[in-house]
Structures are given as C-alpha cells and as structure tokens.
N, CA, C and O atoms as CSV, one atom per row, in Angstrom:
chain,resi,resn,atom,element,x,y,z
A,1,MET,N,N,3.538,-33.764,-4.372
A,1,MET,CA,C,2.716,-32.897,-3.549
A,1,MET,C,C,1.257,-33.265,-3.798
A,1,MET,O,O,0.800,-33.313,-4.940
A,2,ASN,N,N,0.534,-33.524,-2.708
A,2,ASN,CA,C,-0.860,-33.903,-2.874
A,2,ASN,C,C,-1.758,-32.667,-2.948
A,2,ASN,O,O,-1.318,-31.550,-2.676
A,3,SER,N,N,-2.987,-32.877,-3.310
A,3,SER,CA,C,-3.903,-31.774,-3.563
A,3,SER,C,C,-4.185,-30.906,-2.335
A,3,SER,O,O,-4.166,-29.682,-2.465
A,4,PRO,N,N,-4.447,-31.473,-1.140
A,4,PRO,CA,C,-4.680,-30.604,0.017
A,4,PRO,C,C,-3.469,-29.730,0.349
A,4,PRO,O,O,-3.623,-28.563,0.707
A,5,THR,N,N,-2.281,-30.287,0.230
A,5,THR,CA,C,-1.076,-29.508,0.513
A,5,THR,C,C,-0.936,-28.368,-0.482
A,5,THR,O,O,-0.620,-27.242,-0.099
A,6,CYS,N,N,-1.166,-28.649,-1.738
A,6,CYS,CA,C,-1.077,-27.621,-2.771
A,6,CYS,C,C,-2.128,-26.537,-2.529
A,6,CYS,O,O,-1.836,-25.350,-2.678
A,7,GLY,N,N,-3.327,-26.926,-2.165
A,7,GLY,CA,C,-4.385,-25.955,-1.886
A,7,GLY,C,C,-4.057,-25.069,-0.705
A,7,GLY,O,O,-4.313,-23.865,-0.735
A,8,LEU,N,N,-3.489,-25.661,0.343
A,8,LEU,CA,C,-3.107,-24.873,1.508
A,8,LEU,C,C,-1.993,-23.887,1.168
A,8,LEU,O,O,-2.000,-22.748,1.637
A,9,ARG,N,N,-1.041,-24.324,0.357
A,9,ARG,CA,C,0.064,-23.427,-0.031
A,9,ARG,C,C,-0.456,-22.263,-0.887
A,9,ARG,O,O,-0.048,-21.117,-0.699
A,10,VAL,N,N,-1.352,-22.569,-1.822
A,10,VAL,CA,C,-1.900,-21.511,-2.681
A,10,VAL,C,C,-2.686,-20.505,-1.840
A,10,VAL,O,O,-2.544,-19.296,-2.021
A,11,ALA,N,N,-3.506,-21.000,-0.934
A,11,ALA,CA,C,-4.272,-20.100,-0.070
A,11,ALA,C,C,-3.342,-19.261,0.806
A,11,ALA,O,O,-3.597,-18.080,1.037
A,12,SER,N,N,-2.270,-19.872,1.289
A,12,SER,CA,C,-1.303,-19.140,2.104
A,12,SER,C,C,-0.647,-18.018,1.308
A,12,SER,O,O,-0.482,-16.910,1.818
A,13,VAL,N,N,-0.277,-18.297,0.075
A,13,VAL,CA,C,0.342,-17.271,-0.778
A,13,VAL,C,C,-0.651,-16.145,-1.071
A,13,VAL,O,O,-0.273,-14.974,-1.085
A,14,VAL,N,N,-1.916,-16.495,-1.304
A,14,VAL,CA,C,-2.934,-15.470,-1.571
A,14,VAL,C,C,-3.096,-14.558,-0.354
A,14,VAL,O,O,-3.147,-13.336,-0.495
A,15,PHE,N,N,-3.177,-15.153,0.843
A,15,PHE,CA,C,-3.292,-14.339,2.047
A,15,PHE,C,C,-2.026,-13.513,2.276
A,15,PHE,O,O,-2.111,-12.384,2.760
A,16,GLY,N,N,-0.871,-14.050,1.941
A,16,GLY,CA,C,0.370,-13.299,2.068
A,16,GLY,C,C,0.396,-12.091,1.147
A,16,GLY,O,O,0.841,-11.017,1.551
A,17,LEU,N,N,-0.076,-12.251,-0.085
A,17,LEU,CA,C,-0.140,-11.131,-1.017
A,17,LEU,C,C,-1.145,-10.072,-0.553
A,17,LEU,O,O,-0.904,-8.874,-0.701
A,18,MET,N,N,-2.263,-10.518,0.002
A,18,MET,CA,C,-3.230,-9.572,0.542
A,18,MET,C,C,-2.629,-8.793,1.707
A,18,MET,O,O,-2.853,-7.590,1.841
A,19,CYS,N,N,-1.874,-9.478,2.539
A,19,CYS,CA,C,-1.209,-8.840,3.671
A,19,CYS,C,C,-0.222,-7.775,3.187
A,19,CYS,O,O,-0.185,-6.664,3.717
A,20,LEU,N,N,0.571,-8.124,2.179
A,20,LEU,CA,C,1.528,-7.157,1.639
A,20,LEU,C,C,0.825,-5.958,1.004
A,20,LEU,O,O,1.295,-4.827,1.130
A,21,GLY,N,N,-0.277,-6.194,0.333
A,21,GLY,CA,C,-1.034,-5.099,-0.264
A,21,GLY,C,C,-1.575,-4.138,0.787
A,21,GLY,O,O,-1.508,-2.921,0.611
A,22,GLN,N,N,-2.106,-4.676,1.871
A,22,GLN,CA,C,-2.607,-3.828,2.953
A,22,GLN,C,C,-1.468,-3.072,3.642
A,22,GLN,O,O,-1.618,-1.914,4.031
A,23,LEU,N,N,-0.343,-3.746,3.783
A,23,LEU,CA,C,0.820,-3.104,4.396
A,23,LEU,C,C,1.322,-1.951,3.524
A,23,LEU,O,O,1.687,-0.892,4.036
A,24,LEU,N,N,1.339,-2.160,2.219
A,24,LEU,CA,C,1.728,-1.079,1.304
A,24,LEU,C,C,0.761,0.090,1.380
A,24,LEU,O,O,1.176,1.245,1.283
A,25,ARG,N,N,-0.514,-0.194,1.552
A,25,ARG,CA,C,-1.495,0.887,1.682
A,25,ARG,C,C,-1.193,1.735,2.910
A,25,ARG,O,O,-1.328,2.958,2.871
A,26,ILE,N,N,-0.784,1.088,4.003
A,26,ILE,CA,C,-0.460,1.831,5.224
A,26,ILE,C,C,0.811,2.661,5.022
A,26,ILE,O,O,0.854,3.843,5.365
A,27,ILE,N,N,1.845,2.025,4.458
A,27,ILE,CA,C,3.133,2.702,4.309
A,27,ILE,C,C,3.047,3.864,3.317
A,27,ILE,O,O,3.562,4.950,3.584
A,28,LEU,N,N,2.397,3.635,2.172
A,28,LEU,CA,C,2.326,4.653,1.130
A,28,LEU,C,C,1.160,5.623,1.307
A,28,LEU,O,O,1.010,6.563,0.527
A,29,ARG,N,N,0.341,5.401,2.322
A,29,ARG,CA,C,-0.774,6.283,2.686
A,29,ARG,C,C,-1.771,6.488,1.543
A,29,ARG,O,O,-2.169,7.613,1.240
A,30,PHE,N,N,-2.164,5.376,0.917
A,30,PHE,CA,C,-3.187,5.450,-0.123
A,30,PHE,C,C,-4.536,5.755,0.523
A,30,PHE,O,O,-4.851,5.252,1.601
A,31,GLN,N,N,-5.314,6.577,-0.144
A,31,GLN,CA,C,-6.664,6.874,0.312
A,31,GLN,C,C,-7.649,6.001,-0.473
A,31,GLN,O,O,-7.530,5.860,-1.690
A,32,ILE,N,N,-8.608,5.425,0.224
A,32,ILE,CA,C,-9.651,4.634,-0.429
A,32,ILE,C,C,-10.977,5.319,-0.151
A,32,ILE,O,O,-11.330,5.593,0.996
A,33,LEU,N,N,-11.693,5.585,-1.217
A,33,LEU,CA,C,-12.983,6.256,-1.116
A,33,LEU,C,C,-14.075,5.266,-1.506
A,33,LEU,O,O,-14.080,4.745,-2.621
A,34,VAL,N,N,-14.996,5.008,-0.585
A,34,VAL,CA,C,-16.136,4.130,-0.851
A,34,VAL,C,C,-17.382,5.003,-0.788
A,34,VAL,O,O,-17.781,5.472,0.277
A,35,GLY,N,N,-17.971,5.204,-1.925
A,35,GLY,CA,C,-19.109,6.124,-1.990
A,35,GLY,C,C,-18.620,7.533,-1.712
A,35,GLY,O,O,-17.869,8.107,-2.500
A,36,THR,N,N,-19.046,8.082,-0.591
A,36,THR,CA,C,-18.586,9.417,-0.195
A,36,THR,C,C,-17.739,9.372,1.070
A,36,THR,O,O,-17.406,10.419,1.625
A,37,HIS,N,N,-17.387,8.177,1.531
A,37,HIS,CA,C,-16.645,8.029,2.788
A,37,HIS,C,C,-15.243,7.482,2.533
A,37,HIS,O,O,-15.047,6.588,1.710
A,38,TYR,N,N,-14.289,8.030,3.247
A,38,TYR,CA,C,-12.924,7.510,3.189
A,38,TYR,C,C,-12.774,6.365,4.184
A,38,TYR,O,O,-13.299,6.425,5.297
A,39,VAL,N,N,-12.052,5.319,3.773
A,39,VAL,CA,C,-11.788,4.175,4.637
A,39,VAL,C,C,-10.508,4.479,5.419
A,39,VAL,O,O,-9.470,4.787,4.833
A,40,HIS,N,N,-10.594,4.390,6.737
A,40,HIS,CA,C,-9.449,4.700,7.587
A,40,HIS,C,C,-8.348,3.654,7.422
A,40,HIS,O,O,-8.613,2.494,7.108
A,41,ARG,N,N,-7.117,4.088,7.639
A,41,ARG,CA,C,-5.986,3.169,7.479
A,41,ARG,C,C,-5.912,2.134,8.594
A,41,ARG,O,O,-5.274,1.098,8.409
A,42,TRP,N,N,-6.533,2.371,9.733
A,42,TRP,CA,C,-6.445,1.380,10.793
A,42,TRP,C,C,-7.210,0.108,10.426
A,42,TRP,O,O,-6.947,-0.953,10.991
A,43,TYR,N,N,-8.154,0.205,9.483
A,43,TYR,CA,C,-8.792,-1.016,8.976
A,43,TYR,C,C,-7.759,-1.890,8.259
A,43,TYR,O,O,-7.801,-3.118,8.334
A,44,SER,N,N,-6.847,-1.237,7.574
A,44,SER,CA,C,-5.783,-1.988,6.906
A,44,SER,C,C,-4.834,-2.617,7.913
A,44,SER,O,O,-4.304,-3.702,7.671
A,45,ALA,N,N,-4.613,-1.952,9.039
A,45,ALA,CA,C,-3.756,-2.531,10.084
A,45,ALA,C,C,-4.385,-3.807,10.636
A,45,ALA,O,O,-3.688,-4.792,10.879
A,46,VAL,N,N,-5.686,-3.787,10.831
A,46,VAL,CA,C,-6.392,-4.996,11.288
A,46,VAL,C,C,-6.300,-6.083,10.223
A,46,VAL,O,O,-6.094,-7.254,10.542
A,47,ALA,N,N,-6.454,-5.694,8.952
A,47,ALA,CA,C,-6.371,-6.657,7.853
A,47,ALA,C,C,-4.973,-7.251,7.737
A,47,ALA,O,O,-4.832,-8.427,7.402
A,48,VAL,N,N,-3.932,-6.456,8.011
A,48,VAL,CA,C,-2.556,-6.976,7.978
A,48,VAL,C,C,-2.382,-8.068,9.022
A,48,VAL,O,O,-1.799,-9.116,8.741
A,49,VAL,N,N,-2.882,-7.826,10.217
A,49,VAL,CA,C,-2.743,-8.818,11.295
A,49,VAL,C,C,-3.506,-10.092,10.947
A,49,VAL,O,O,-2.967,-11.192,11.073
A,50,ILE,N,N,-4.747,-9.952,10.512
A,50,ILE,CA,C,-5.582,-11.127,10.237
A,50,ILE,C,C,-5.038,-11.927,9.056
A,50,ILE,O,O,-4.885,-13.144,9.155
A,51,THR,N,N,-4.744,-11.257,7.938
A,51,THR,CA,C,-4.260,-11.991,6.767
A,51,THR,C,C,-2.854,-12.547,7.004
A,51,THR,O,O,-2.513,-13.609,6.483
A,52,GLY,N,N,-2.047,-11.844,7.778
A,52,GLY,CA,C,-0.713,-12.365,8.104
A,52,GLY,C,C,-0.804,-13.633,8.937
A,52,GLY,O,O,-0.090,-14.603,8.682
A,53,LEU,N,N,-1.680,-13.624,9.933
A,53,LEU,CA,C,-1.864,-14.827,10.756
A,53,LEU,C,C,-2.421,-15.991,9.936
A,53,LEU,O,O,-1.983,-17.130,10.099
A,54,LEU,N,N,-3.377,-15.711,9.063
A,54,LEU,CA,C,-3.920,-16.767,8.204
A,54,LEU,C,C,-2.855,-17.335,7.277
A,54,LEU,O,O,-2.811,-18.544,7.048
A,55,CYS,N,N,-2.001,-16.477,6.744
A,55,CYS,CA,C,-0.922,-16.903,5.855
A,55,CYS,C,C,0.011,-17.869,6.588
A,55,CYS,O,O,0.319,-18.949,6.083
A,56,VAL,N,N,0.454,-17.474,7.771
A,56,VAL,CA,C,1.387,-18.313,8.541
A,56,VAL,C,C,0.711,-19.614,8.961
A,56,VAL,O,O,1.318,-20.682,8.872
A,57,TRP,N,N,-0.536,-19.537,9.416
A,57,TRP,CA,C,-1.242,-20.724,9.884
A,57,TRP,C,C,-1.436,-21.742,8.759
A,57,TRP,O,O,-1.201,-22.934,8.955
A,58,LEU,N,N,-1.862,-21.280,7.592
A,58,LEU,CA,C,-2.068,-22.202,6.476
A,58,LEU,C,C,-0.752,-22.795,5.988
A,58,LEU,O,O,-0.711,-23.961,5.596
A,59,TRP,N,N,0.322,-22.012,6.005
A,59,TRP,CA,C,1.627,-22.535,5.596
A,59,TRP,C,C,2.091,-23.634,6.566
A,59,TRP,O,O,2.639,-24.653,6.146
A,60,MET,N,N,1.864,-23.412,7.868
A,60,MET,CA,C,2.243,-24.430,8.856
A,60,MET,C,C,1.402,-25.693,8.683
A,60,MET,O,O,1.919,-26.802,8.820
A,61,LEU,N,N,0.119,-25.538,8.386
A,61,LEU,CA,C,-0.726,-26.714,8.144
A,61,LEU,C,C,-0.245,-27.488,6.922
A,61,LEU,O,O,-0.242,-28.719,6.928
A,62,ALA,N,N,0.158,-26.781,5.882
A,62,ALA,CA,C,0.662,-27.443,4.683
A,62,ALA,C,C,1.966,-28.177,4.987
A,62,ALA,O,O,2.202,-29.261,4.454
A,63,SER,N,N,2.804,-27.605,5.827
A,63,SER,CA,C,4.058,-28.266,6.187
A,63,SER,C,C,3.800,-29.539,6.984
A,63,SER,O,O,4.481,-30.547,6.795
A,64,LYS,N,N,2.814,-29.487,7.876
A,64,LYS,CA,C,2.468,-30.685,8.651
A,64,LYS,C,C,1.865,-31.761,7.761
A,64,LYS,O,O,2.081,-32.950,7.992
A,65,ALA,N,N,1.111,-31.352,6.742
A,65,ALA,CA,C,0.495,-32.322,5.837
A,65,ALA,C,C,1.545,-33.016,4.979
A,65,ALA,O,O,1.330,-34.145,4.537
A,66,ASP,N,N,2.690,-32.354,4.733
A,66,ASP,CA,C,3.769,-32.941,3.936
A,66,ASP,C,C,4.541,-34.019,4.685
A,66,ASP,O,O,5.099,-34.925,4.066
A,67,GLN,N,N,4.578,-33.930,6.011
A,67,GLN,CA,C,5.379,-34.869,6.796
A,67,GLN,C,C,4.725,-36.245,6.794
A,67,GLN,O,O,3.506,-36.365,6.917
A,68,PRO,N,N,5.552,-37.282,6.655
A,68,PRO,CA,C,4.973,-38.629,6.692
A,68,PRO,C,C,4.490,-38.958,8.100
A,68,PRO,O,O,5.086,-38.548,9.096
A,69,LYS,N,N,3.406,-39.700,8.152
A,69,LYS,CA,C,2.842,-40.084,9.445
A,69,LYS,C,C,3.609,-41.289,9.988
A,69,LYS,O,O,3.958,-42.198,9.236
A,70,PRO,N,N,3.871,-41.292,11.307
A,70,PRO,CA,C,4.590,-42.436,11.876
A,70,PRO,C,C,3.725,-43.704,11.791
A,70,PRO,O,O,2.501,-43.658,11.913
A,71,ASP,N,N,4.395,-44.808,11.582
A,71,ASP,CA,C,3.677,-46.080,11.517
A,71,ASP,C,C,3.148,-46.446,12.901
A,71,ASP,O,O,3.738,-46.106,13.927
A,72,ALA,N,N,2.040,-47.136,12.895
A,72,ALA,CA,C,1.454,-47.579,14.152
A,72,ALA,C,C,2.306,-48.698,14.737
A,72,ALA,O,O,2.987,-49.421,14.009
A,73,ALA,N,N,2.261,-48.829,16.041
A,73,ALA,CA,C,3.028,-49.884,16.722
A,73,ALA,C,C,2.488,-51.245,16.266
A,73,ALA,O,O,1.282,-51.402,16.076
A,74,PRO,N,N,3.371,-52.219,16.092
A,74,PRO,CA,C,2.899,-53.542,15.647
A,74,PRO,C,C,1.981,-54.169,16.704
A,74,PRO,O,O,2.182,-54.004,17.908
A,75,ALA,N,N,0.993,-54.877,16.225
A,75,ALA,CA,C,0.036,-55.526,17.133
A,75,ALA,C,C,0.702,-56.709,17.822
A,75,ALA,O,O,1.557,-57.380,17.245
A,76,LYS,N,N,0.297,-56.953,19.064
A,76,LYS,CA,C,0.835,-58.115,19.806
A,76,LYS,C,C,0.213,-59.383,19.257
A,76,LYS,O,O,-0.975,-59.411,18.937
A,77,PRO,N,N,1.002,-60.418,19.149
A,77,PRO,CA,C,0.419,-61.691,18.694
A,77,PRO,C,C,-0.511,-62.266,19.750
A,77,PRO,O,O,-0.274,-62.121,20.950
A,78,ALA,N,N,-1.566,-62.916,19.295
A,78,ALA,CA,C,-2.527,-63.519,20.216
A,78,ALA,C,C,-1.878,-64.678,20.931
A,78,ALA,O,O,-1.166,-65.474,20.317
A,79,ALA,N,N,-2.121,-64.783,22.245
A,79,ALA,CA,C,-1.521,-65.852,23.038
A,79,ALA,C,C,-2.413,-67.045,23.163
A,79,ALA,O,O,-2.043,-68.028,23.805
C-alpha cells in the first residue's frame, strides 16, 4: 500500500467516525451548549450528510489509486 492510498483510507475512516458520532448525537438526543446557546440537532444532520459523503468519496478515491494503471498502447514502428 502506497502512502497516498494509506492517507486517503485514514482520512476516510476519520470522516466515517465523525459521521457516526454526529449520528449518535441525533439518535441519543445529546444537548450541546456553546456559551449560553444550545446547538440545534439539525446542524448534526447536515454534518452527517457532509462527513458521510466525504467518507465514501475518499474511500472510492483510495480504491481507484490501488488499481493498476493499464499499459499504454505500443508505439508504431517508424516506416
């Protein structure tokens, strides 16, 4: 596994964990207080969509990076 592929996989896992954390906040109805204001749960719904899409996108990029590239067509001999 080369370094870019490993980096993409690690980033994908991090975004996946963030997505699961936000999803748990929605399901378990955790309240977040910032200063004197409560953060609405719909912000977490937006975060679930964004981090979920980033997770899937980075995983797909890592899968494409793992595939060997097709060889170029052989050059024609000079006539």
